[in-house]
N, C-alpha and C positions, 0 to 999 in steps of 0.2 A: 267798475262801480258797484257799490252794494248799499243795501238798506241796513242801517245799524240801529239796534235797540239796546240801550244799557238798562238793566233792571235796577231798581232801588238798591243802593249799597255798592254798585259796581264802579270801577275806575279803570284807568289804563296808565301804566307806569311810563315814565319819561323814555322817549325813543325817537329815532329817525324813521321815516317811512321808506327810505331806500335801503334794501337789504345789502349786507356785505358781499353776498355771493351773486347778486343780480342787481345791476344798476339801471334797469329799465325805467323805474319810476322817476319822473322828472318834476312834475308838479302834483301836489296834493290839493284837492278841493273838497269842501264840505258845504252842504246846504242844510240848515237846521229846520226842524219841523215841530218845534215845541211852543204851543200856544201858552200865553200868560206865564212865561218863565221868569223867575226872580232869583236874586242872589241866594236866598235861603234854600232854593231847590238844588244848589250845588251843580255838579256836572260841568263846571267851567273848563273851557279849553285854555290851557296855560302854554304859551309860546315862550321859548328862551332865546333872547337876543343879547347883543353886546352894545354898550354905548361907545362913544368915541375914545374913551380911555380903556376900552377892552374889559370893562366891568360887566358882569352878567346882570341882565334885567329880565324880569318876567312880565309878560303882557297877558292879561286875563280877558277872555272873550266869553260872554254868556251865550249859551246856545238858543237864542231867541228865534222864533219862527220867521223864516224868510231871510235870515242873515246868511251871507255867503262869505266863505273864507278860502283863500288860495295862498299857497306858499311852496317854496322849493323843497322837494322831498328829501334831498340830500344835505341840506344846510340847516334846517330849523328843527331843533329838538323840541318836543312838545309832550304834553300829557293831558289826560282828562281827570279832573279831580272827582272825588266821591259824589255820586248822584244820590239825592235824597228823594227823588221820584223817577219814574221811567223817563228816559231821554232818547229822542229819535233824531236821526240825520240820514242824509244821503252822502256817502263818502266815495270818492273816486280818485283816480290817478291818470295823468296824461303820461303816456309811455314814449320812449324814444325808438321803439321798434314794434312791429306788429306782434300781437299776442299769439299764443299757440292754440287759440280757440278754433274749433272746426265747426262747420255749418252743414246741416243736413239739407239735401236737395229733395224737393217734393215730387 
């Protein structure tokens, strides 16, 4: 999990959260921290899905404070559109195996 801050003008190109060389990431989750966010502020999360006829659809989600989003890391391509002000979130992944973090003993 990490705290993310997109500065004004930042964006993130379309991608999957599961890496080609490492399939540990199973679920992506985001919690937005942006008070008084509006469409003109940009920074929209765009998710790409398919309808029943296999036509691509885009679903846009504004990063409004308190909004929680969760999706399969290996199935749902997504991007962050250009931010017109600083944008904050907590982003994390549920993994299918333990991470390689080590802990110090006191």
